[in-house]
C-alpha positions in Angstrom: -50.5 45.8 -2.7 -51.0 44.1 0.7 -53.3 41.7 -1.4 -51.2 41.1 -4.5 -49.7 37.9 -3.5 -53.4 36.7 -3.7 -54.0 37.2 -7.1 -50.5 38.1 -8.7 -50.0 34.3 -9.8 -51.2 31.8 -12.4 -49.6 30.3 -15.6 -51.6 32.4 -17.6 -53.2 35.8 -18.0 -56.6 34.1 -17.6 -55.4 32.6 -14.3 -54.3 35.9 -13.0 -57.8 37.3 -14.0 -59.7 34.6 -12.2 -57.4 34.9 -9.1 -58.2 38.8 -9.3 -62.2 38.4 -9.8 -62.2 36.3 -6.6 -60.2 38.8 -4.6 -62.5 41.4 -5.7 -65.7 39.3 -4.9 -64.0 38.1 -1.2 -63.4 42.1 -0.6 -67.0 42.9 -1.7 -65.4 45.4 -4.3 -68.3 46.0 -6.9 -66.9 46.5 -10.1 -67.8 45.6 -13.5 -64.4 43.6 -13.8 -65.2 42.6 -17.6 -66.1 45.8 -18.6 -62.7 47.0 -17.1 -60.5 44.3 -18.7 -62.2 44.7 -22.2 -62.3 48.4 -22.5 -59.9 48.8 -25.6 -59.5 52.7 -25.1 -58.2 52.4 -21.6 -56.0 49.6 -22.4 -54.5 51.7 -25.2 -53.9 54.5 -23.0 -52.1 52.6 -20.4 -49.9 50.8 -22.9 -49.1 54.1 -24.8 -48.2 56.1 -21.5 -46.3 53.0 -20.4 -44.1 53.1 -23.8 -43.8 56.9 -23.5 -42.6 56.9 -19.9 -40.0 53.8 -20.4 -38.5 56.2 -23.8 -38.7 59.7 -21.8 -37.3 58.4 -18.4 -35.6 55.2 -19.8 -37.2 53.2 -17.1 -36.2 49.7 -16.3 -37.8 48.7 -13.0 -40.5 49.1 -10.9 -41.6 51.2 -8.9 -40.0 54.2 -10.5 -40.8 57.6 -9.3 -40.9 60.7 -11.4 -40.8 63.9 -9.6 -41.2 67.1 -11.5 -40.6 65.3 -14.9 -37.3 64.2 -13.7 -36.6 60.4 -12.7 -35.7 59.6 -9.1 -32.3 57.8 -9.5 -31.3 57.4 -5.4 -31.8 54.5 -3.6 -35.6 54.2 -2.9 -36.1 54.8 0.7 -38.0 56.9 3.0 -35.0 58.8 4.0 -33.7 59.6 0.2 -37.4 60.4 -0.9 -38.1 62.9 2.2 -34.9 64.5 1.2 -36.0 65.2 -2.3 -39.1 66.0 -1.7 -38.3 68.5 1.2 -35.5 70.0 -1.2 -38.9 71.0 -3.5 -41.2 72.5 -0.9 
């Protein structure tokens, strides 16, 4: 996420993809970018999971944290998250 501002920009998806490809190259990350973005089964899997999660958990923002199949509805900060997790362990 620290590099997100370098690639999450552009007027089109193509612009964003070009920025992401450049970042991968600049960071020496060896990945077949075209193969990844053109894999229809992965695209469908991600999209269907997203749709299912939106319906199931009534998602309305990112990030949303799900813990033990329940939406974390408190203010998203370390203190609240830590308290919630500590109660579970």
